[in-house]
N, C-alpha and C positions, 0 to 999 in steps of 0.2 A: 531569407530568400524563399521565393515561391517555387518549389521544385516541380510543381504541376504546370508551370507557365514559363519555362526557360525559353527565351527567344534566340539567343546565340550561345554557343559553347566556346569560350575563348581558348585559343591555343590549338584547336583541332586542325586548322588549316596548315599549321607548321608540321604537325604529325603527318598529314597527307603528303606534304612535300618531302619530308624525311623518308617516308616509305617509298615514294616514287624514285628518289635519288638512289636508294638502296638497290632498286631494280636496275637502274641505269648502270651502277657499278658492277652488279652481278653479270649483266649481259656484256658490258664492256670488257671485263676480264675473260669471260668465256670466248668471246669473239677474237680478242687479242691472242689468246692461247691457240685457238684454232688456226690462226694465220701465222703462227710461229714467232710472234712478237713477245719479248720479255713481259711477264705479267705477274699479277698478284692473286691469281685464281686460287692459290693454295691457302690464302689468309681468310679466316672466317668472316671478317667484315665485308669481303667481296663475294661472299657466298650466301647472301641474304635475300635472294630473289623470292624464294618460297615464303620466308618469314615476312617480307614486305607485303606480299599479297595477302597473307593471313592478317596482317595489321589492317589492311584495307577492309577485309571482310568483317573483322571484329568492329571496326569503326562504323562500317555501313550498318551492321546489325544494331549497334547502339543507337545511331541517329534515326534510322527508319522506325525502329520499335518505339522510340520516344515520341516521334511525330504521330505515329498511329495511336498510341495511348492518349496523347494530347487531343487528337481529333475525336476519339471515341468519348473522352470525358466531356468535351465541349458540346458535341452535337448528338451524342448518344447513337452515333452511326459512323460508318466509314465509307466514303465515296470511292469505290474501287475504280470507277471511270477516271476521276480526277487524279487518283494516285498513279494509274497507268500512264495517263497523258503527261504528267510531270516527269516521270521516269523516262518516257519516250523522248520528250523534248530535250532532256539533258544528255541522254546516252546515245540514242540512235544516230543523230546526224554525223558525229565524229566517227562512230563505229563503222557506219556504212561508207563514209568517205575513205577510211583506211582500207576497207575491203576493196573498194574500187581501185585505190592506188596499188595495193599489193597483188591483186589478181588480174587487173586489166592494164593500168597505166605503166607499171614497172616493166612487164615483159615487152611492151611496145618500145619503151625508152631504151631498154637494154639492146633490143634488136637494132634500133636506129643508130645507136652509138657504138655498136659492136662490142659491148661489154661481155667479157667471158664469164658469164654466170647463167646457170641453167636453173630455172624455177623447179622445185621438186614436185609440183603439181600443176594442174590446169584449172581454170575456172569451171569447166564442165565437170571435173571430178569433185570439186569441193563446194560449189555454190550453195547446196542445200545445207551443209554444215554451218555456213555463215548466216544464211537467212534464218535458220531455226535456232540460232544462238548456241551452237555446239562446236565452236572453233577448236576446242581442246582436242576433238577427235581428228582434226587435220594434223595436229602435231603427232598424235598417236600413230596414225597410218602413214604419214609422209615425212616425219622427222622435223628437225629445226627449220625455221623459215622466218621471213620478215614479219609476218603477222602473228607470231607465236604469243605475244602478250595479250592478244584478244581472248584467250581462253578464260581469263578471269572475268572479262566483261560478260561473256556468255553465262558463266556461273551466277553472276549477280543478277542478270536478267531473269534467269530461271527462279532464283530466290524471290525476286520482286513479284513474279507471276503468281507465286504461291502465298506469299506472306500476307498481303492485304486481304485476300479472301479468307484465309485462316483466322486473322484477327477479327474479321467481320462476323464470322459464324461461330467462333469458339465462345463468344460472349465473355463470361467472367473468369474462365479458367486459363488465363494467359500464362501464368507461371507453369501450370501443368503442360501447356503446349511447348514452352521453351525447354523444359526438362525432357519432354518426350522426344523432341528433335535431337537433343544431345544423346539420349539413350539409344535411339534407333540408329544413329550414325555409328556409335561405338559397336553396336550389335552387328551392323552390316560389315564393318571393318573386320570384326572377328570371323564372321561367316566367310568373307572373301579370302582371308589369308589361311584359315584353318581348314575349311571344308570345300570351297570352290576352287581356289587356285587359278582362276582364269585371269589372264593379264588385262584384258579389256575391262572386265568387271572391276578389278582392283584399281585400275587407272581411273575409272569414272568415280568410284567411291572416294579416291584420294583427292581428286580435283574439286568435287562438289562439297566444299567445306561449309555446309550448312550449319554444322555444330559451332563453327567459329562465329557465325552470324548470330546464332542462338545465344552464345555466351555473351556477345556484345549486347544482345537483347536483354539478358538477365541484368546486366549493369543498368540499362535504361529502366527496366521494370522496378528495380529496387530504388533507384533514384526517384522515379516518379511516385511510387507508392509510399516510400519510407525515407525520403531524402534527408531529413534531419537526423535520423538514426544512422543512416549510411555514412554520412561524413564524420560521425563521431566514433566509428569503429576503430579499434586499436591499430589496425593495419595502416591507417592514415595518419598516425602520430609520427612525429619527426624521426625518431630512431628507426621505425619500420620503413619509412620512406627512404631513408639512407640505405638501408639493407636491400630493399627491393629494387630501387633504381640502380644500385651497384650491380645486383644480380642481372638485371636487364642489360646493362652495358657490357658486362662480362660475356653474357650469352651472345649478344649481337656481334661482339668483336671476335670471340674465340670459340664459338660453338662447334666448329669443325676441327679445331686444333687441340681440344682438351680430350684426353682419353684416360678415364679411370672408372672403376665400377660404380661409384656413387653418381658421378656425372651421367654415365650411361643409363643408370636406373631412372634418374629424374628426367633426362632430356632425350633419350633414345629408345624408350619403350614405345613400340608402334601403336599401342592401344591407349595408354594413359597419357603419355608425354604430350601429344597434340593438345589435349584439353588443358594441361597445366600451362603450356606455352600460350594458349589463347587467353587464359586468365592473367598471365603475366603481361600480355599486351593490353588487356582491358585496364589494368591498373593505372598506367600513365594517362590513358584517355580520361578516366574519372578524375585523377589527381589534377591535371593541368586545367581541366574545364570547370570543376565545381568545388574543389577542396580549397578553402580560404588560405590555409597555411602551407600550401604546396611548396616544396623546396625547388621545384622546376617551374619556371614561368616561360611561356612560349608566345607571348603577345607582341612579337616583333612585326612591324608593319610590312617590311620587305619580305620576310619569311611567310607571312600570312598571304601576301600577294602570290608568292610562288606556290602556295597551297591552292589558291584559287585556280591556277593554271596547271595544277598537277595532273589532271586528266589528260591534257595535251602532252605534258612531259612524258607521261607513261605511254601514250599511244604513238608518239612520233620518235621516241628515242632510238628504237632499233634501226629505223631508216637513216637516222643521223650517224649512228655508230658504223653502219656498213659503209656509208659515204666517206666518213673520215678515214676508215681503214683502207678503203679503195684508193683514195688519193695520197695518203701519207704513209702507207705500209713500207715502201722502199726506204723512206727516211727513218721511220721508227725502228726498223730492223738494225740500224747502225747506232741507235741511241742506247744510253744506259737505262736501267730500269727506272731510276728516279726521274731523269729528264724526260724519257718517253711517257711516263705516267702523268707527269705534270702537264706536258703539252697535250696529250690525248684528252685528258679530262677538262682542261681549259677550253679547248676548241669544242669538244662534244657538249659540255655544259652550256656554253654561251649560245651555240647554234640551237640546241634543243629548247632553251628558254625563249630565244627569239621566235622560233617557229611556233611554240606553244602560245606565246603571248599574241602573235599575229592571228593565229587560229581562233583564240578566244575573242579577240577584238573584232575580227572581220567575218567570222563564220559562226562560231558557237553562240555569241551574244544575241544574234538574231532570234534564235530559238529560245534562248533563256529569257528574253523579254516577253515572249509569248507565254512561257512558263510562269513568269512573275505575274502577268495579268490574270492567268488562270488561278493562281494562288490567291490573289486579292479578291477575285469573284467568289471563291469558295469560302473565304473568311467572312465576306459580307453576307453570304447566304447563311452562314452559321450564326 
């Protein structure tokens, strides 16, 4: 296999969907609990919103770094303009559509329908945070809201803004760049907690998970430069795969429910544990996409399609959850935990997938076709 010219990484769309659905479950239980409905918020599997976003970041760092390395190798250059345009066409249309819905359309609809819900902020108070891709600060200053998931989109956009220019000008010291990002982030976290103690500073440091993207980038770097050696590492042998996939499953299912000194040392140290978890999430990304004897295969067509619309699933799910709770709350209050959970997720999942699929087909694909034409032109120019 030519690891310098991988065209597609099989299985990663399924990972995208899995991560998106973990976010759906996290917000589903949080909102059910807030509305007094029996819920599973206490169970670790339903508390993976932060982990799911971290998976997105590691995956994004892996893919973007690989593509930049590939472009640099083929053309001896990186087109920052093309890189930005491709990211803009993929992310901006749906991002700003949700901003419009959440800050302008919903308040009007609530007022017309007499819905008893008061928005925690106005467009005048927050527009600059959304325009300059700092939606996380809206949550920090105004609390939970419909557009809360947009914080991670803002982080990714800031990452993209910096990553391509860094790759272009760093030249050959890519490994040093990746390690430096990780080291700087750990240092900033230590400074924030030990010396500064400012809530806003620590919040910003915690949400700008550039180290997760850099760790994903490390995986891409070693795959690109030493692919044959990477896949032969002992950690990708079958016994280690069983151990590490089991550890990953235990962590995702029970991370909030296990309390002992060893577990706390590994997974709850505020400085080192985030890095270990990032590497734990990088492991299945490499396994399912390039390891020939991977014990986990994720090449299912339906799940892959759900991965293709996972951006829409992630962006629309909060609106769907609030709608389902609004119309069904009085019925769910009288249901058992099992019945209510099954009904809630059946309706929420189906509606979210339908809306995401329609959005992809009727709205996002228009911009993605422009992106594809831009990609073809850049390849021809190379």
